C-alpha positions in Angstrom: -42.8 25.4 -21.6 -39.4 27.1 -21.9 -37.5 28.2 -25.0 -33.7 28.9 -25.0 -32.1 30.6 -28.1 -28.6 30.6 -28.9 -26.2 31.3 -31.8 -26.2 34.9 -32.4 -23.0 36.9 -32.9 -21.1 39.3 -35.2 -20.7 38.2 -38.9 -19.5 40.2 -41.9 -22.0 40.8 -44.8 -22.3 37.9 -46.9 -21.6 35.6 -44.0 -23.6 32.9 -42.3 -25.0 32.2 -38.8 -26.9 29.4 -37.3 -29.6 30.1 -34.6 -30.8 27.3 -32.4 -33.7 27.2 -30.0 -34.2 24.4 -27.5 -37.7 23.7 -26.3 -38.5 22.1 -23.0 -41.5 21.4 -20.8 -43.9 20.2 -23.4 -44.4 17.9 -26.2 -42.5 19.5 -28.9 -43.9 17.8 -31.9 -47.2 19.4 -31.0 -46.0 23.0 -31.5 -45.8 25.3 -34.5 -42.4 26.9 -34.0 -41.1 30.1 -35.5 -38.4 32.7 -35.6 -39.1 36.4 -35.1 -36.9 39.4 -35.0 -37.1 43.0 -33.6 -35.3 46.2 -34.0 -35.1 48.7 -31.3 -38.2 50.9 -31.4 -40.0 48.6 -34.0 -42.6 45.9 -33.8 -41.6 42.2 -33.8 -41.9 40.8 -37.2 -42.1 37.2 -38.3 -39.2 35.7 -40.2 -39.9 32.0 -40.7 -42.2 29.3 -39.5 -42.6 25.7 -39.5 -45.7 23.9 -38.4 -46.2 20.6 -36.5 -46.7 18.7 -39.8 -43.6 20.4 -41.3 -45.0 23.0 -43.5 -42.6 25.9 -43.9 -43.1 29.5 -44.8 -40.7 32.5 -44.9 -41.0 36.3 -45.1 -40.1 37.5 -48.5 -37.0 39.3 -47.5 -35.3 36.1 -46.3 -36.5 33.7 -49.0 -33.6 31.9 -50.5 -31.2 33.0 -47.8 -32.6 31.5 -44.5 -33.6 28.0 -43.8 -35.7 26.9 -40.8 -35.7 23.2 -39.6 -37.0 21.4 -36.7 -35.8 18.3 -34.9 -38.6 16.6 -33.0 -36.3 14.1 -31.3 -34.0 16.8 -30.0 -36.8 19.3 -29.5 -35.0 22.1 -31.2 -35.7 24.6 -34.1 -33.0 26.0 -36.1 -32.5 29.0 -38.3 -29.6 28.7 -40.8 -29.0 32.4 -42.1 -26.8 32.7 -45.1 -25.9 35.7 -47.3 -26.4 38.0 -44.3 -27.1 41.6 -44.9 -26.6 44.7 -42.6 -30.3 45.0 -42.4 -30.6 41.6 -40.8 -29.0 43.0 -37.8 -31.5 42.8 -34.9 -32.5 40.6 -32.0 -34.0 37.2 -33.1 -36.5 35.5 -30.9 -37.9 31.8 -31.2 -41.5 31.0 -30.6 -43.5 28.0 -29.9 -47.4 28.1 -30.4 -50.2 25.8 -30.0 -53.7 27.1 -30.7 -55.8 24.5 -28.7 -55.5 21.6 -26.4 -52.7 20.7 -23.9 -50.0 23.3 -23.8 -52.1 25.8 -25.7 -50.3 29.1 -25.6 -47.7 31.3 -27.2 -44.2 30.8 -25.7 -41.0 32.9 -26.3 -37.5 32.5 -25.8 -35.2 35.3 -25.0 -33.6 37.3 -27.9 -30.2 36.5 -29.4 -28.6 39.4 -31.3 -27.3 39.1 -34.8 -25.0 41.8 -35.8 -24.0 41.9 -39.5 -21.1 44.5 -40.0 -17.7 44.8 -41.7 
């Protein structure tokens, strides 16, 4: 299973970015997918997740600003980020996870850097 993230870049405070992650090599609809982020020298932290049946959750600091979605036909997971703040400046990673059965495992894409700065 391979994940390819894209969409990072530089944006001013209050602006928006859309991250996408294409998943290949497995049956995408079976996976729970999520976005994490990690600042240099810090642990990776969970940002948003969407299960295989469409249940969604967010960490408190991004609720109301970020929206996660999935497209099971295109095998993609997207993170729409609005009202960005300088503290959102970190590398973002997409994750696909299956806890049992075929494709069981934890899969990661490469990081995509988001910089929020004026």
